[in-house]
C-alpha positions as CSV (number, residue, x, y, z in Angstrom):
1,X,-15.2,33.1,-16.6
2,X,-18.9,33.6,-16.0
3,X,-20.5,33.4,-12.6
4,X,-22.2,30.0,-13.2
5,X,-18.9,28.4,-14.1
6,X,-17.2,30.0,-11.1
7,X,-19.8,28.6,-8.7
8,X,-19.5,25.2,-10.3
9,X,-15.7,25.2,-9.9
10,X,-15.9,26.4,-6.3
11,X,-17.5,23.1,-5.3
12,X,-14.8,20.9,-3.7
13,X,-15.7,17.9,-6.0
14,X,-14.5,19.8,-9.1
15,X,-11.6,21.9,-7.7
16,X,-9.0,20.4,-10.1
17,X,-11.1,21.8,-13.0
18,X,-10.1,25.3,-11.8
19,X,-6.9,24.7,-13.8
20,X,-7.7,25.9,-17.4
21,X,-5.3,23.3,-19.0
22,X,-6.7,20.4,-17.0
23,X,-10.3,21.6,-17.8
24,X,-9.4,21.6,-21.5
25,X,-7.7,18.2,-21.3
26,X,-10.7,16.8,-19.3
27,X,-13.2,17.9,-21.9
28,X,-11.2,16.4,-24.8
29,X,-10.8,13.1,-22.9
30,X,-14.6,12.8,-22.3
31,X,-15.3,13.1,-26.0
32,X,-12.6,10.7,-27.0
33,X,-13.6,8.2,-24.3
34,X,-17.2,8.1,-25.5
35,X,-15.9,6.9,-28.8
36,X,-13.6,4.4,-27.2
37,X,-16.4,2.8,-25.2
38,X,-18.5,2.6,-28.4
39,X,-15.7,0.7,-30.1
40,X,-15.1,-1.6,-27.1
41,X,-18.7,-2.6,-26.9
42,X,-19.0,-3.0,-30.7
43,X,-15.8,-5.1,-31.0
44,X,-17.1,-7.5,-28.4
45,X,-20.4,-7.9,-30.2
46,X,-18.6,-8.2,-33.6
47,X,-16.4,-11.0,-32.3
48,X,-19.4,-12.8,-30.8
49,X,-21.4,-12.5,-34.0
50,X,-18.4,-13.8,-36.0
51,X,-17.7,-16.8,-33.7
52,X,-20.5,-17.3,-31.1
53,X,-17.7,-18.5,-28.8
54,X,-16.7,-17.7,-25.2
55,X,-13.2,-18.8,-26.0
56,X,-12.8,-16.3,-28.9
57,X,-14.1,-13.5,-26.6
58,X,-11.4,-14.5,-24.1
59,X,-8.8,-14.5,-26.9
60,X,-9.7,-11.0,-28.0
61,X,-9.6,-9.8,-24.4
62,X,-6.2,-11.4,-24.1
63,X,-4.8,-9.7,-27.2
64,X,-6.3,-6.3,-26.2
65,X,-4.4,-6.4,-22.9
66,X,-1.3,-8.6,-23.3
67,X,0.7,-5.7,-24.7
68,X,0.4,-4.1,-21.2
69,X,2.3,-7.0,-19.8
70,X,4.9,-6.9,-22.5
71,X,5.4,-3.1,-22.8
72,X,3.9,-1.2,-19.9
73,X,7.2,-1.0,-18.0
74,X,9.0,0.4,-21.1
75,X,6.1,2.8,-21.6
76,X,6.4,4.1,-18.1
77,X,10.2,4.4,-18.5
78,X,9.8,6.4,-21.7
79,X,7.2,8.6,-20.0
80,X,9.9,9.5,-17.5
81,X,12.5,10.2,-20.1
82,X,10.6,12.2,-22.7
83,X,7.7,14.8,-22.9
84,X,4.5,13.1,-21.8
85,X,2.6,15.7,-23.8
86,X,4.3,14.6,-27.1
87,X,4.0,10.9,-26.3
88,X,0.2,11.3,-25.9
89,X,-0.1,13.2,-29.1
90,X,1.6,10.4,-31.0
91,X,-0.3,7.6,-29.3
92,X,-3.7,9.3,-29.8
93,X,-2.9,9.8,-33.5
94,X,-2.0,6.1,-33.9
95,X,-5.2,5.1,-32.1
96,X,-7.2,7.2,-34.6
97,X,-5.5,5.2,-37.5
98,X,-6.4,1.9,-35.8
99,X,-10.0,2.9,-35.5
100,X,-10.1,4.0,-39.2
101,X,-8.7,0.6,-40.3
102,X,-11.2,-1.4,-38.2
103,X,-14.1,0.6,-39.5
104,X,-13.0,0.2,-43.1
105,X,-12.7,-3.6,-43.1
106,X,-16.1,-3.9,-41.5
107,X,-17.6,-1.4,-43.9
108,X,-16.2,-3.4,-46.8
109,X,-17.5,-6.6,-45.3
110,X,-14.1,-8.3,-45.4
111,X,-13.6,-8.5,-41.7
112,X,-12.5,-11.8,-40.1
113,X,-11.9,-12.6,-36.4
114,X,-8.2,-12.9,-37.3
115,X,-8.2,-9.3,-38.5
116,X,-9.9,-8.2,-35.3
117,X,-7.2,-10.1,-33.3
118,X,-4.4,-8.2,-35.1
119,X,-6.1,-4.8,-34.6
120,X,-6.9,-5.6,-31.0
121,X,-3.2,-6.4,-30.3
122,X,-2.2,-3.2,-32.2
123,X,-4.4,-1.0,-30.1
124,X,-3.2,-2.7,-26.9
125,X,0.4,-2.0,-27.9
126,X,-0.4,1.7,-28.5
127,X,-2.2,1.9,-25.1
128,X,0.9,0.3,-23.3
129,X,2.8,3.6,-24.2
130,X,-0.2,5.9,-24.0
131,X,-1.7,5.1,-20.6
132,X,1.5,5.4,-18.4
133,X,2.2,8.8,-20.1
134,X,-1.4,10.0,-19.8
135,X,-1.8,8.8,-16.1
136,X,1.4,10.5,-15.0
137,X,0.8,13.6,-17.1
138,X,-2.1,14.8,-14.9
139,X,0.2,16.1,-12.2
140,X,1.8,18.5,-14.7
141,X,-1.7,20.0,-15.3
142,X,-2.9,20.3,-11.7
143,X,0.1,19.9,-9.3
144,X,0.3,17.4,-6.5
145,X,-2.1,19.2,-4.2
146,X,-5.0,18.5,-6.6
147,X,-3.7,15.2,-8.0
148,X,-6.0,12.8,-6.1
149,X,-9.1,14.9,-7.0
150,X,-8.0,15.0,-10.7
151,X,-7.6,11.2,-10.7
152,X,-11.1,10.8,-9.3
153,X,-12.5,13.2,-11.9
154,X,-10.6,11.3,-14.6
155,X,-12.3,8.2,-13.3
156,X,-15.6,10.0,-13.4
157,X,-15.1,11.1,-17.0
158,X,-14.0,7.6,-18.0
159,X,-17.1,6.1,-16.5
160,X,-19.5,8.8,-17.7
161,X,-18.2,7.7,-21.1
162,X,-18.7,4.1,-20.1
163,X,-22.4,5.0,-19.6
164,X,-22.9,7.0,-22.8
165,X,-20.6,5.1,-25.2
166,X,-22.2,1.6,-24.9
167,X,-25.7,3.1,-24.8
168,X,-25.1,4.9,-28.1
169,X,-23.2,1.9,-29.4
170,X,-26.1,-0.4,-28.8
171,X,-28.5,1.9,-30.6
172,X,-26.0,2.5,-33.5
173,X,-25.5,-1.3,-34.0
174,X,-29.2,-1.9,-34.0
175,X,-29.8,0.9,-36.5
176,X,-26.8,1.0,-38.9
177,X,-24.3,-1.7,-37.8
178,X,-21.0,-2.1,-35.9
179,X,-18.9,-0.3,-38.5
180,X,-20.3,3.1,-37.6
181,X,-19.3,2.6,-34.0
182,X,-15.6,2.2,-35.1
183,X,-16.0,5.2,-37.4
184,X,-17.4,7.5,-34.7
185,X,-14.5,6.4,-32.4
186,X,-12.0,7.5,-35.1
187,X,-13.7,10.9,-35.3
188,X,-13.7,11.3,-31.5
189,X,-9.9,11.1,-31.4
190,X,-9.7,14.4,-33.3
191,X,-11.2,16.1,-30.1
192,X,-8.3,15.0,-27.9
193,X,-5.7,15.7,-30.5
194,X,-6.9,19.3,-30.9
195,X,-7.0,19.8,-27.2
196,X,-3.4,18.5,-26.7
197,X,-2.2,20.9,-29.3
198,X,-3.6,23.8,-27.2
199,X,-2.4,22.7,-23.8
200,X,-0.1,24.8,-21.5
201,X,1.4,22.9,-18.6
202,X,1.0,24.1,-15.0
203,X,4.3,22.6,-13.7
204,X,7.7,21.8,-15.3
205,X,8.1,18.1,-16.1
206,X,10.7,16.2,-14.0
207,X,12.7,13.9,-16.3
208,X,15.2,11.2,-15.3
209,X,18.8,11.7,-16.2
210,X,19.7,10.7,-19.7
211,X,22.7,8.7,-18.5
212,X,20.5,6.2,-16.7
213,X,19.5,3.2,-19.0
214,X,16.0,2.1,-19.3
215,X,16.8,-1.3,-17.7
216,X,18.4,0.4,-14.6
217,X,15.5,2.8,-14.4
218,X,13.1,-0.1,-14.3
219,X,15.1,-1.9,-11.6
220,X,15.1,1.3,-9.5
221,X,11.3,1.6,-9.7
222,X,10.8,-2.1,-8.8
223,X,13.2,-1.8,-5.9
224,X,11.3,1.3,-4.6
225,X,7.9,-0.5,-4.8
226,X,9.2,-3.6,-3.0
227,X,10.4,-1.4,-0.1
228,X,6.9,0.1,0.5
229,X,4.7,-2.5,2.2
230,X,1.5,-0.5,1.7
231,X,2.1,-0.1,-2.0
232,X,2.9,-3.8,-2.3
233,X,-0.4,-4.6,-0.6
234,X,-2.4,-2.3,-2.9
235,X,-0.7,-3.7,-6.0
236,X,-1.4,-7.3,-4.8
237,X,-5.1,-6.6,-4.5
238,X,-5.1,-4.9,-7.9
239,X,-3.6,-8.1,-9.4
240,X,-6.2,-10.3,-7.8
241,X,-9.1,-8.1,-8.8
242,X,-7.7,-7.8,-12.4
243,X,-7.3,-11.6,-12.9
244,X,-10.3,-13.0,-11.0
245,X,-12.7,-10.0,-10.8
246,X,-12.7,-7.6,-13.7
247,X,-12.4,-10.5,-16.2
248,X,-16.2,-11.1,-15.9
249,X,-16.6,-8.4,-18.5
250,X,-15.4,-10.7,-21.3
251,X,-18.5,-12.9,-20.8
252,X,-21.1,-10.0,-21.0
253,X,-22.1,-10.9,-24.6
254,X,-23.0,-14.4,-23.5
255,X,-25.1,-13.1,-20.6
256,X,-26.8,-10.7,-23.0
257,X,-27.5,-13.3,-25.7
258,X,-28.0,-16.6,-23.9
259,X,-29.0,-15.9,-20.3
260,X,-30.9,-12.6,-20.4
261,X,-31.9,-12.7,-24.2
262,X,-31.6,-8.9,-24.6
263,X,-29.3,-8.7,-27.7
264,X,-26.9,-5.9,-28.6
265,X,-29.0,-3.1,-27.2
266,X,-29.2,-5.0,-24.0
267,X,-25.5,-5.5,-23.9
268,X,-25.1,-1.8,-24.2
269,X,-27.5,-1.4,-21.3
270,X,-25.5,-3.8,-19.1
271,X,-22.3,-1.9,-19.8
272,X,-24.1,1.4,-19.2
273,X,-25.4,0.3,-15.8
274,X,-21.8,-0.6,-14.7
275,X,-20.8,2.9,-15.9
276,X,-23.6,4.5,-13.9
277,X,-22.3,2.9,-10.7
278,X,-18.7,3.7,-11.6
279,X,-19.6,7.4,-12.2
280,X,-21.4,7.7,-8.9
281,X,-18.5,6.1,-7.1
282,X,-15.9,8.4,-8.8
283,X,-17.9,11.5,-7.8
284,X,-18.1,10.2,-4.2
285,X,-14.4,9.6,-4.1
286,X,-13.7,13.1,-5.6
287,X,-16.0,14.7,-3.1
288,X,-14.7,13.0,0.1
289,X,-11.1,12.4,-0.8
290,X,-8.9,13.6,2.0
291,X,-11.7,13.1,4.6
292,X,-11.8,9.3,4.5
293,X,-8.9,6.9,4.8
294,X,-7.9,5.3,1.5
295,X,-8.0,1.8,3.0
296,X,-11.7,2.3,3.8
297,X,-12.4,3.0,0.2
298,X,-10.3,0.1,-1.0
299,X,-12.0,-2.6,1.2
300,X,-15.5,-1.1,0.8
301,X,-15.0,-1.1,-2.9
302,X,-14.0,-4.7,-3.0
303,X,-17.0,-5.7,-0.8
304,X,-19.4,-3.8,-3.1
305,X,-17.9,-5.5,-6.1
306,X,-18.1,-9.1,-4.7
307,X,-21.8,-8.6,-3.6
308,X,-22.8,-7.0,-6.9
309,X,-21.1,-9.4,-9.3
310,X,-22.4,-12.4,-7.3
311,X,-26.0,-11.0,-7.7
312,X,-25.4,-10.5,-11.4
313,X,-24.1,-14.0,-12.0
314,X,-27.0,-15.5,-10.1
315,X,-29.7,-13.5,-11.8
316,X,-31.9,-14.4,-14.8
317,X,-34.0,-11.2,-14.4
318,X,-33.0,-8.3,-16.6
319,X,-33.8,-5.6,-14.0
320,X,-31.9,-7.4,-11.2
321,X,-28.9,-7.9,-13.5
322,X,-28.8,-4.2,-14.5
323,X,-29.1,-2.9,-10.9
324,X,-26.5,-5.4,-9.7
325,X,-24.0,-4.1,-12.2
326,X,-24.5,-0.6,-10.8
327,X,-23.0,-1.9,-7.5
328,X,-20.3,-3.7,-9.4
329,X,-19.3,-0.4,-11.0
330,X,-19.4,1.5,-7.7
331,X,-17.2,-1.1,-6.1
332,X,-14.6,-1.5,-8.7
333,X,-14.1,2.2,-9.4
334,X,-14.0,3.0,-5.7
335,X,-11.2,0.5,-5.3
336,X,-9.3,1.3,-8.5
337,X,-9.4,5.1,-8.4
338,X,-8.2,5.0,-4.7
339,X,-5.5,2.5,-5.5
340,X,-4.3,4.7,-8.5
341,X,-4.2,7.9,-6.4
342,X,-2.4,6.2,-3.5
343,X,0.3,4.8,-5.8
344,X,0.8,8.1,-7.7
345,X,1.0,10.2,-4.5
346,X,3.4,7.8,-3.0
347,X,5.8,7.8,-5.9
348,X,8.7,10.3,-6.3
349,X,8.2,12.8,-9.1
350,X,11.1,11.5,-11.2
351,X,9.9,7.9,-10.9
352,X,6.1,8.4,-11.3
353,X,6.0,7.2,-14.9
354,X,7.8,4.0,-14.2
355,X,5.8,3.3,-11.0
356,X,2.6,3.8,-13.1
357,X,4.0,1.6,-15.7
358,X,4.4,-1.1,-13.1
359,X,0.9,-0.4,-11.8
360,X,-0.5,-0.7,-15.3
361,X,1.5,-3.9,-16.0
362,X,-0.4,-5.4,-13.0
363,X,-3.8,-3.7,-13.6
364,X,-4.0,-4.3,-17.4
365,X,-1.0,-6.5,-18.1
366,X,-2.4,-9.4,-16.1
367,X,-5.9,-8.9,-17.6
368,X,-5.1,-11.2,-20.6
369,X,-4.7,-14.2,-18.3
370,X,-7.9,-13.3,-16.5
371,X,-9.7,-13.0,-19.8
372,X,-8.3,-16.3,-21.2
373,X,-9.0,-18.1,-17.9
374,X,-12.5,-16.8,-17.6
375,X,-13.3,-17.7,-21.2
376,X,-11.9,-21.2,-20.6
377,X,-13.6,-21.8,-17.3
378,X,-16.9,-20.6,-18.6
379,X,-16.6,-23.0,-21.5
380,X,-16.1,-25.9,-19.0
381,X,-18.5,-25.1,-16.1
382,X,-20.6,-22.3,-17.5
383,X,-20.6,-18.5,-17.5
384,X,-22.5,-18.0,-14.2
385,X,-20.4,-20.4,-12.0
386,X,-17.2,-19.0,-13.5
387,X,-18.1,-15.4,-12.5
388,X,-19.2,-16.4,-9.0
389,X,-15.9,-18.3,-8.5
390,X,-13.9,-15.3,-9.5
391,X,-15.8,-13.0,-7.1
392,X,-15.3,-15.4,-4.2
393,X,-11.5,-15.4,-4.8
394,X,-11.5,-11.6,-4.7
395,X,-13.5,-11.5,-1.5
396,X,-11.3,-14.0,0.3
397,X,-8.1,-12.3,-0.9
398,X,-9.3,-8.9,0.5
399,X,-10.1,-10.4,3.9
400,X,-6.7,-12.1,4.1
401,X,-4.9,-8.9,3.1
402,X,-6.9,-6.8,5.6
403,X,-5.9,-9.2,8.4
404,X,-2.3,-9.3,7.3
405,X,-2.0,-5.5,7.1
406,X,-3.7,-5.0,10.5
407,X,-1.2,-7.4,12.1
408,X,1.7,-5.5,10.6
409,X,0.4,-2.2,11.9
410,X,-0.2,-3.6,15.4
411,X,3.4,-4.8,15.8
């Protein structure tokens, strides 16, 4: 290891990257996630160009995320019973196939919105088994002492890709069309597959006993979460933010086309500005984790989100809209990465996959209802009032939860 890399890894912010296996995994994830965000942005634009409908945008968002509600608990249970490493290899390979199929039907100019619906549901199903395994796999690469830092860095890589992917995607769409975004995403999956084949684990996986059924394992994890008031509070806020807050993203093509008049490249810039804020926030959390109470990050994050998304929904100025989404990104990722770390650190080793499955059921499994609801409400009262209403619900919920938790602690 050269001196420059040693100095870089000596910084507290990047301490989990001192583990060679995690460093390799982190690199592969960044490359793959850039492609994933290119596809996410391109898919939204493709659906909008096929239908020009907020309702169809909501339907696609619903189909992308409903599998989390249906299968995340089973995905988490499987992650506790089998090698997470092998599960991720299989799911990433299947995601590659999905991207190849999507790019092919667009290249051949035979794509319909119904085809996109089927493929969106397919990818969502793959993710329902991939994400619980991948989230709970990190501890096997870095150990519990560096888990919170690694989660924050994962969030940073996720959101660095959120910056780069849509920016590249907007340019690619303008230059050669949406099909190439899907193709580049397929190619990017090779990076993470190659990395996974080379990984060596830092810790031995802890698996549940084979004699325990999947259903009883799920009941055990739900019973554990219900017994922990702090975890229940965090999961409740995650549910509210997912349904009423994060669902604003399904309307971004409408803001880009009808309100701001900035087209596909502009849509990429909106998504990129959110990513910039999210990246900044993830680095802040990684740098200060352990020095600041998690609850401070949770409520500060929600406050930043509510202010930022309200500014975005009220603006007709491109610059104001872009800058406001930076604050939205900072707030949401400050909240979500802290919630994720708190839940993982609180979960027993043999139950981590199932607890993360429950977390993902709430975080992503409830998203379909948020997407459908936001699309429907926007169709009735308009995109801007719909987004402001969602932000207000998030803000009020956070205030009520803060008062409730303080009253419990003071008893």
